[in-house]
DRENPA-391401 format. One record per residue: residue in one letter; x, z, y of N, C-alpha, C, O in turn. Coordinates in Angstrom, 1 decimal, always signed. Each point is the difference from the previous one (the first is absolute). Example, Ala and Ser with C-alpha at 12.3 -4.5 7.8 and 13.67 -1.06 7.14 Angstrom:
BEGIN
+--------+--------+--------+--------+--------+--------+--------+--------+--------+--------+--------+--------+--------+
: residu :    n_X :    n_Z :    n_Y :   ca_X :   ca_Z :   ca_Y :    c_X :    c_Z :    c_Y :    o_X :    o_Z :    o_Y :
+--------+--------+--------+--------+--------+--------+--------+--------+--------+--------+--------+--------+--------+
:      A :  +13.2 :   +7.8 :   -5.7 :   -0.9 :   +0.0 :   +1.2 :   +0.9 :   +0.0 :   +1.2 :   +1.0 :   +0.7 :   +0.0 :
:      S :   -1.4 :   -1.4 :   +1.1 :   +0.9 :   +0.0 :   +1.1 :   -0.8 :   +0.8 :   +1.1 :   +0.5 :   +0.1 :   +1.1 :
+--------+--------+--------+--------+--------+--------+--------+--------+--------+--------+--------+--------+--------+
! end
This chain:
BEGIN
+--------+--------+--------+--------+--------+--------+--------+--------+--------+--------+--------+--------+--------+
: residu :    n_X :    n_Z :    n_Y :   ca_X :   ca_Z :   ca_Y :    c_X :    c_Z :    c_Y :    o_X :    o_Z :    o_Y :
+--------+--------+--------+--------+--------+--------+--------+--------+--------+--------+--------+--------+--------+
:      M : +108.0 : +135.8 : +211.5 :   -0.7 :   +0.1 :   -1.3 :   -1.3 :   +0.7 :   +0.2 :   +0.0 :   +1.1 :   +0.7 :
:      H :   -1.1 :   -1.5 :   -1.2 :   -1.3 :   +0.6 :   +0.1 :   -0.2 :   +0.9 :   -1.2 :   +0.4 :   -0.3 :   -1.1 :
:      L :   -1.1 :   +1.4 :   +1.3 :   -0.4 :   +0.9 :   -1.1 :   -0.9 :   -0.7 :   -0.9 :   -1.1 :   -0.5 :   +0.4 :
:      H :   +1.4 :   +0.4 :   -1.7 :   -0.8 :   -0.7 :   -1.0 :   -0.9 :   +1.0 :   -0.7 :   -1.2 :   -0.2 :   -0.2 :
:      Q :   +1.7 :   +1.3 :   -0.3 :   -0.8 :   +1.0 :   -0.7 :   +0.7 :   +1.3 :   +0.0 :   +1.3 :   +0.1 :   +0.0 :
:      V :   -2.1 :   +1.0 :   +0.0 :   +0.6 :   +1.3 :   +0.0 :   -0.4 :   +0.6 :   -1.4 :   -1.2 :   +0.0 :   -0.3 :
:      L :   +2.2 :   +0.5 :   -0.4 :   -0.3 :   +0.6 :   -1.3 :   +0.0 :   +1.5 :   +0.1 :   +0.9 :   +0.6 :   +0.7 :
:      T :   -1.9 :   +0.1 :   -1.2 :   +0.0 :   +1.4 :   +0.0 :   +1.0 :   +0.6 :   -1.1 :   +0.1 :   -0.6 :   -1.1 :
:      G :   +0.5 :   +1.6 :   +1.4 :   +0.9 :   +0.6 :   -1.0 :   +1.4 :   -0.6 :   +0.0 :   +0.1 :   -1.2 :   -0.5 :
:      A :   +0.9 :   +1.8 :   +1.0 :   +1.3 :   -0.5 :   +0.0 :   +0.6 :   -0.1 :   -1.4 :   -0.4 :   +0.8 :   -0.9 :
:      V :   +1.3 :   -1.7 :   +0.7 :   +0.7 :   -0.1 :   -1.3 :   +1.0 :   +1.2 :   -0.1 :   +0.6 :   +0.4 :   +1.0 :
:      N :   -0.6 :   +0.2 :   -2.2 :   +0.9 :   +1.1 :   -0.2 :   +1.5 :   -0.5 :   +0.2 :   +0.3 :   -1.1 :   -0.1 :
:      P :   +0.5 :   +2.1 :   +0.5 :   +1.4 :   -0.4 :   +0.3 :   +0.8 :   -0.4 :   -1.3 :   -0.3 :   +0.5 :   -1.1 :
:      G :   +1.2 :   -1.4 :   +1.3 :   +0.8 :   -0.5 :   -1.2 :   -0.2 :   -1.5 :   -0.2 :   -0.9 :   -0.6 :   +0.4 :
:      D :   +1.9 :   +0.1 :   -1.1 :   +0.1 :   -1.5 :   -0.2 :   -1.0 :   -0.4 :   -1.1 :   -0.3 :   -1.2 :   -0.1 :
:      N :   -0.1 :   +2.1 :   -0.8 :   -0.8 :   -0.4 :   -1.2 :   -1.4 :   +0.4 :   +0.1 :   -0.7 :   +0.2 :   -1.0 :
:      C :   +0.1 :   +0.0 :   +2.2 :   -1.3 :   +0.4 :   +0.2 :   -1.0 :   -1.1 :   +0.2 :   -1.2 :   +0.2 :   +0.4 :
:      Y :   +1.6 :   -1.4 :   -0.6 :   -0.9 :   -1.2 :   +0.1 :   +0.5 :   -1.0 :   -1.0 :   +1.2 :   -0.1 :   -0.3 :
:      S :   -2.1 :   -0.8 :   -0.1 :   +0.4 :   -1.1 :   -0.9 :   -1.0 :   -1.1 :   +0.0 :   -1.2 :   +0.2 :   +0.4 :
:      V :   +1.6 :   -1.4 :   -0.8 :   -0.9 :   -1.1 :   +0.0 :   -0.2 :   -0.4 :   -1.5 :   +1.0 :   +0.0 :   -0.8 :
:      G :   -2.2 :   -0.2 :   +0.4 :   -0.3 :   -0.4 :   -1.3 :   -1.0 :   -1.1 :   +0.0 :   -0.3 :   -0.6 :   +1.0 :
:      G :   -0.3 :   +0.3 :   -2.2 :   -1.0 :   -1.1 :   -0.2 :   -0.8 :   +0.2 :   -1.2 :   +0.5 :   +0.6 :   -1.0 :
:      V :   -1.7 :   -1.1 :   +1.0 :   -0.9 :   +0.0 :   -1.1 :   -0.7 :   -1.3 :   +0.0 :   -0.7 :   -0.3 :   +1.0 :
:      A :   +0.7 :   -0.5 :   -2.1 :   -0.7 :   -1.3 :   -0.1 :   +0.4 :   -0.9 :   +1.2 :   -0.8 :   -0.6 :   +0.6 :
:      D :   +2.1 :   +0.6 :   -0.3 :   +0.6 :   -0.8 :   +1.1 :   -0.5 :   +0.4 :   +1.4 :   +0.0 :   -0.9 :   +0.9 :
:      I :   -0.5 :   +2.1 :   -0.8 :   -0.5 :   +0.5 :   +1.3 :   +1.0 :   +1.1 :   +0.4 :   +0.0 :   +1.0 :   -0.6 :
:      P :   +0.7 :   -1.2 :   +1.7 :   +1.0 :   +1.0 :   +0.4 :   -0.7 :   +1.2 :   +0.7 :   -1.1 :   -0.1 :   +0.6 :
:      F :   +1.7 :   +1.2 :   -0.7 :   -0.4 :   +1.2 :   +0.7 :   +1.2 :   +0.9 :   +0.4 :   +1.1 :   -0.2 :   -0.6 :
:      T :   -1.3 :   +1.1 :   +1.5 :   +1.0 :   +1.0 :   +0.4 :   -0.5 :   +1.4 :   -0.3 :   -1.2 :   +0.2 :   +0.4 :
:      A :   +2.0 :   +0.6 :   -0.9 :   -0.4 :   +1.4 :   -0.2 :   +1.0 :   +0.9 :   +0.7 :   +1.2 :   -0.3 :   -0.1 :
:      Y :   -1.7 :   +1.3 :   +0.7 :   +1.0 :   +1.0 :   +0.7 :   -0.5 :   +1.4 :   -0.2 :   -1.2 :   +0.3 :   -0.1 :
:      A :   +2.1 :   +0.6 :   +0.1 :   -0.3 :   +1.4 :   -0.1 :   -0.2 :   +0.6 :   +1.4 :   +0.8 :   -0.2 :   +0.9 :
:      S :   -1.9 :   +0.9 :   -0.7 :   -0.4 :   +0.6 :   +1.2 :   -0.4 :   +1.5 :   -0.3 :   -1.1 :   +0.3 :   -0.4 :
:      G :   +2.1 :   +0.6 :   +0.6 :   -0.3 :   +1.4 :   -0.3 :   -0.1 :   +0.1 :   -1.5 :   +0.9 :   -0.3 :   -0.8 :
:      C :   -2.1 :   +0.8 :   +0.3 :   -0.3 :   +0.1 :   -1.4 :   -0.7 :   -1.2 :   -0.6 :   -0.2 :   -0.1 :   -1.2 :
:      D :   -0.1 :   -0.8 :   +2.0 :   -0.9 :   -1.2 :   -0.4 :   +0.9 :   -1.2 :   -0.1 :   +1.1 :   -0.2 :   +0.5 :
:      I :   -1.7 :   -0.8 :   -1.3 :   +0.6 :   -1.4 :   -0.1 :   -1.1 :   -0.9 :   +0.6 :   -1.1 :   +0.0 :   -0.4 :
:      V :   +1.6 :   -0.8 :   +1.4 :   -0.9 :   -0.9 :   +0.7 :   +0.4 :   -1.4 :   -0.5 :   +1.1 :   -0.4 :   +0.0 :
:      I :   -2.2 :   -0.4 :   -0.4 :   +0.2 :   -1.3 :   -0.5 :   -0.6 :   -1.0 :   +1.1 :   -1.1 :   +0.1 :   +0.3 :
:      L :   +2.0 :   -1.0 :   +0.1 :   -0.5 :   -1.0 :   +1.0 :   +0.0 :   -1.4 :   -0.6 :   +0.9 :   -0.3 :   -0.8 :
:      G :   -1.9 :   -0.5 :   +1.2 :   +0.0 :   -1.4 :   -0.5 :   +1.0 :   -0.9 :   +0.7 :   +0.8 :   +0.5 :   +0.9 :
:      S :   -0.8 :   -1.7 :   -1.2 :   +1.0 :   -0.9 :   +0.6 :   -0.2 :   -0.2 :   +1.5 :   +0.9 :   -0.4 :   +0.7 :
:      D :   -2.1 :   +0.7 :   -0.2 :   -0.2 :   +0.0 :   +1.5 :   +0.1 :   +1.4 :   +0.6 :   -0.3 :   +0.1 :   +1.2 :
:      F :   +0.9 :   +0.8 :   -1.9 :   +0.3 :   +1.4 :   +0.4 :   -1.3 :   +0.8 :   +0.3 :   +0.1 :   +1.0 :   +0.7 :
:      E :   -1.2 :   -1.4 :   -1.3 :   -1.2 :   +0.7 :   +0.1 :   +0.0 :   +1.0 :   -1.2 :   +0.4 :   -0.3 :   -1.1 :
:      C :   -0.8 :   +1.6 :   +1.4 :   +0.0 :   +1.0 :   -1.0 :   -1.0 :   -0.4 :   -1.1 :   -1.2 :   -0.2 :   +0.2 :
:      V :   +1.7 :   +0.2 :   -1.5 :   -0.8 :   -0.4 :   -1.1 :   -0.4 :   +1.3 :   -0.7 :   -1.2 :   +0.1 :   -0.5 :
:      Q :   +2.1 :   +0.9 :   +0.3 :   -0.3 :   +1.2 :   -0.7 :   +1.0 :   +1.1 :   +0.4 :   +1.1 :   -0.3 :   +0.4 :
:      I :   -1.6 :   +1.5 :   -0.5 :   +0.9 :   +1.2 :   +0.2 :   -0.1 :   +0.8 :   -1.3 :   -1.1 :   +0.4 :   -0.4 :
:      I :   +2.2 :   -0.1 :   -0.2 :   +0.1 :   +0.8 :   -1.2 :   +0.3 :   +1.4 :   +0.5 :   +1.1 :   +0.3 :   +0.5 :
:      P :   -2.1 :   +0.7 :   -0.5 :   +0.2 :   +1.3 :   +0.6 :   +0.9 :   +0.8 :   -0.8 :   +0.1 :   +0.0 :   -1.3 :
:      G :   +0.7 :   +0.8 :   +2.0 :   +1.0 :   +0.9 :   -0.7 :   -0.6 :   +1.3 :   -0.5 :   +0.7 :   +0.8 :   -0.6 :
:      A :   -1.9 :   -0.5 :   +0.9 :   -0.7 :   +1.2 :   -0.4 :   +0.0 :   +0.2 :   -1.5 :   +0.1 :   +1.1 :   -0.5 :
:      K :   -0.2 :   -2.2 :   -0.2 :   +0.0 :   +0.0 :   -1.5 :   +1.4 :   +0.3 :   -0.5 :   +0.1 :   +0.3 :   -1.2 :
:      H :   +0.9 :   -0.3 :   +2.0 :   +1.4 :   +0.2 :   -0.4 :   +0.6 :   +1.3 :   +0.6 :   +1.2 :   +0.1 :   +0.2 :
:      G :   -2.0 :   +0.8 :   +0.2 :   +0.4 :   +1.3 :   +0.5 :   +0.4 :   -0.1 :   +1.5 :   +0.7 :   +0.9 :   +0.4 :
:      N :   -1.1 :   -1.9 :   +0.3 :   +0.4 :   -0.1 :   +1.4 :   +1.5 :   +0.1 :   +0.3 :   +0.4 :   +0.6 :   +1.0 :
:      I :   +0.3 :   -1.2 :   -1.9 :   +1.5 :   -0.1 :   +0.1 :   +0.3 :   -1.3 :   +0.7 :   -0.5 :   -1.0 :   -0.3 :
:      Q :   +1.4 :   +1.1 :   +1.3 :   +0.4 :   -1.2 :   +0.7 :   +0.6 :   -1.1 :   -0.9 :   +0.8 :   +0.3 :   -0.9 :
:      V :   -1.2 :   -1.5 :   +1.1 :   +0.5 :   -1.1 :   -0.8 :   +1.4 :   -0.3 :   +0.4 :   +0.3 :   -0.2 :   +1.2 :
:      G :   +0.7 :   +0.2 :   -2.2 :   +1.4 :   -0.2 :   +0.3 :   +0.4 :   -1.4 :   +0.0 :   +0.8 :   -0.4 :   +0.9 :
:      C :   -1.3 :   -0.4 :   -1.8 :   +0.3 :   -1.5 :   +0.0 :   -1.1 :   -0.8 :   -0.6 :   -0.8 :   +0.6 :   -0.8 :
:      V :   +0.7 :   -1.8 :   +1.1 :   -1.0 :   -1.0 :   -0.5 :   +0.7 :   -1.2 :   -0.5 :   +0.9 :   -0.5 :   +0.7 :
:      E :   -1.3 :   -0.1 :   -1.8 :   +0.6 :   -1.3 :   -0.5 :   -1.2 :   -0.8 :   -0.6 :   -0.8 :   +0.6 :   -0.8 :
:      C :   +0.7 :   -1.8 :   +1.1 :   -1.1 :   -0.9 :   -0.5 :   +0.5 :   -1.1 :   -0.9 :   +1.1 :   -0.5 :   +0.2 :
:      S :   -1.9 :   +0.2 :   -1.2 :   +0.3 :   -1.2 :   -0.8 :   -0.4 :   -1.3 :   +0.7 :   -1.1 :   +0.0 :   +0.6 :
:      L :   +1.9 :   -1.0 :   -0.7 :   -0.3 :   -1.2 :   +0.7 :   -1.0 :   -0.9 :   -0.7 :   -0.6 :   -0.9 :   +0.6 :
:      Q :   +0.3 :   +1.2 :   -1.9 :   -0.9 :   -0.9 :   -0.8 :   -1.2 :   +0.8 :   -0.5 :   -1.1 :   -0.6 :   -0.1 :
:      Q :   +1.2 :   +1.8 :   -0.3 :   -1.0 :   +0.7 :   -0.7 :   -0.8 :   +0.9 :   +0.8 :   -1.0 :   +0.6 :   -0.4 :
:      G :   +1.4 :   -0.4 :   +1.7 :   -0.8 :   +0.9 :   +0.9 :   +0.2 :   +1.5 :   -0.2 :   -0.7 :   +0.7 :   +0.7 :
:      R :   +1.6 :   -0.3 :   -1.5 :   +0.2 :   +1.4 :   -0.2 :   +0.8 :   +0.6 :   +1.1 :   +0.8 :   -0.7 :   +0.7 :
:      I :   -1.1 :   +2.0 :   -0.4 :   +0.7 :   +0.7 :   +1.1 :   +0.5 :   +1.3 :   -0.6 :   -0.7 :   +0.8 :   -0.6 :
:      A :   +2.0 :   -0.6 :   +0.7 :   +0.6 :   +1.3 :   -0.5 :   +0.3 :   +0.8 :   +1.3 :   +0.5 :   -0.5 :   +1.0 :
:      A :   -0.8 :   +1.8 :   -1.1 :   +0.2 :   +0.9 :   +1.1 :   +0.5 :   +1.4 :   -0.5 :   -0.4 :   +0.4 :   -1.1 :
:      S :   +1.3 :   +0.2 :   +1.8 :   +0.5 :   +1.3 :   -0.4 :   -0.6 :   +1.1 :   +0.9 :   -0.2 :   -0.1 :   +1.2 :
:      Y :   -0.2 :   +1.1 :   -1.9 :   -0.6 :   +1.2 :   +0.6 :   +0.9 :   +1.2 :   -0.5 :   -0.2 :   +0.5 :   -1.1 :
:      G :   +1.2 :   -0.1 :   +1.9 :   +0.9 :   +1.0 :   -0.4 :   +0.8 :   -0.5 :   -1.2 :   +0.7 :   -1.1 :   +0.2 :
:      N :   -0.7 :   +1.7 :   -1.3 :   +0.8 :   -0.4 :   -1.2 :   -0.9 :   -0.8 :   -1.0 :   +0.3 :   -0.2 :   -1.2 :
:      T :   -1.5 :   -0.2 :   +1.6 :   -1.0 :   -0.8 :   -0.8 :   -0.1 :   -1.4 :   +0.5 :   -0.1 :   -0.2 :   +1.2 :
:      V :   +0.1 :   -0.8 :   -2.1 :   -0.3 :   -1.4 :   +0.4 :   -1.3 :   -0.4 :   -0.6 :   -0.2 :   +0.2 :   -1.2 :
:      C :   -0.7 :   -0.7 :   +2.0 :   -1.3 :   -0.5 :   -0.4 :   +0.0 :   -1.5 :   +0.1 :   +0.6 :   -0.6 :   +1.0 :
:      I :   -1.2 :   -0.1 :   -1.9 :   -0.1 :   -1.5 :   +0.0 :   -1.5 :   -0.3 :   +0.1 :   -0.8 :   +0.4 :   -0.9 :
:      F :   +0.5 :   -1.1 :   +1.9 :   -1.4 :   -0.5 :   +0.2 :   -0.1 :   -1.4 :   -0.3 :   +0.9 :   -0.8 :   +0.3 :
:      E :   -2.0 :   +0.3 :   -0.9 :   -0.2 :   -1.4 :   -0.3 :   -1.4 :   -0.4 :   +0.4 :   -0.9 :   +0.8 :   +0.0 :
:      P :   +0.8 :   -2.1 :   +0.4 :   -1.3 :   -0.5 :   +0.5 :   -1.0 :   -0.1 :   -1.1 :   +0.4 :   -0.2 :   -1.2 :
:      V :   -1.7 :   +0.5 :   +1.5 :   -1.1 :   -0.1 :   -0.9 :   -0.9 :   -1.0 :   +0.5 :   -0.4 :   +0.1 :   +1.2 :
:      P :   +0.0 :   -1.1 :   -2.0 :   -1.0 :   -1.0 :   +0.5 :   -1.3 :   +0.7 :   +0.4 :   -0.4 :   +0.9 :   -0.6 :
:      V :   -0.2 :   -1.4 :   +1.7 :   -1.2 :   +0.6 :   +0.5 :   -1.1 :   +0.0 :   -1.0 :   -0.7 :   +1.0 :   -0.1 :
:      S :   +0.5 :   -2.1 :   -0.7 :   -1.1 :   -0.1 :   -0.9 :   +0.3 :   +1.1 :   -1.1 :   -1.0 :   +0.6 :   -0.5 :
:      H :   +2.2 :   -0.3 :   +0.1 :   +0.3 :   +1.0 :   -1.0 :   -0.3 :   +1.4 :   +0.6 :   -0.6 :   +0.9 :   -0.7 :
:      Y :   +0.9 :   -0.7 :   +1.9 :   -0.3 :   +1.3 :   +0.7 :   -1.5 :   +0.2 :   +0.1 :   -0.4 :   +1.2 :   -0.3 :
:      K :   -0.4 :   -2.2 :   +0.6 :   -1.4 :   +0.2 :   +0.2 :   -0.7 :   +0.3 :   -1.3 :   -1.0 :   +0.7 :   -0.1 :
:      R :   +1.5 :   -1.2 :   -1.1 :   -0.5 :   +0.3 :   -1.3 :   +0.1 :   +1.5 :   -0.3 :   -0.9 :   +0.5 :   -0.7 :
:      K :   +1.9 :   +0.1 :   +1.2 :   +0.2 :   +1.4 :   -0.4 :   -0.9 :   +1.0 :   +0.9 :   -0.2 :   +1.1 :   -0.4 :
:      L :   -0.3 :   -1.6 :   +1.5 :   -0.9 :   +0.8 :   +0.8 :   -1.3 :   +0.1 :   -0.6 :   -0.9 :   +0.7 :   +0.6 :
+--------+--------+--------+--------+--------+--------+--------+--------+--------+--------+--------+--------+--------+
! end
């Protein structure tokens, strides 16, 4: 087997630290890496990193993704945060 890609940041230990989801019929994978959540596209290219600094630099305990709406639930200690996708055009209007 040949090396295909090297991802920086190992997945946190545990069975629930990665999940597969989808938004608008486009699949993605999200995994917890330390305090951050890394989102990979269907080709395993990094699409986005949600930094943990905004959540007190607490290690992400588990991650779960919605298969249709693109939402990502993540636990930080005893707090659960739900992230949802925002259309790019909507985001640009706020800038």
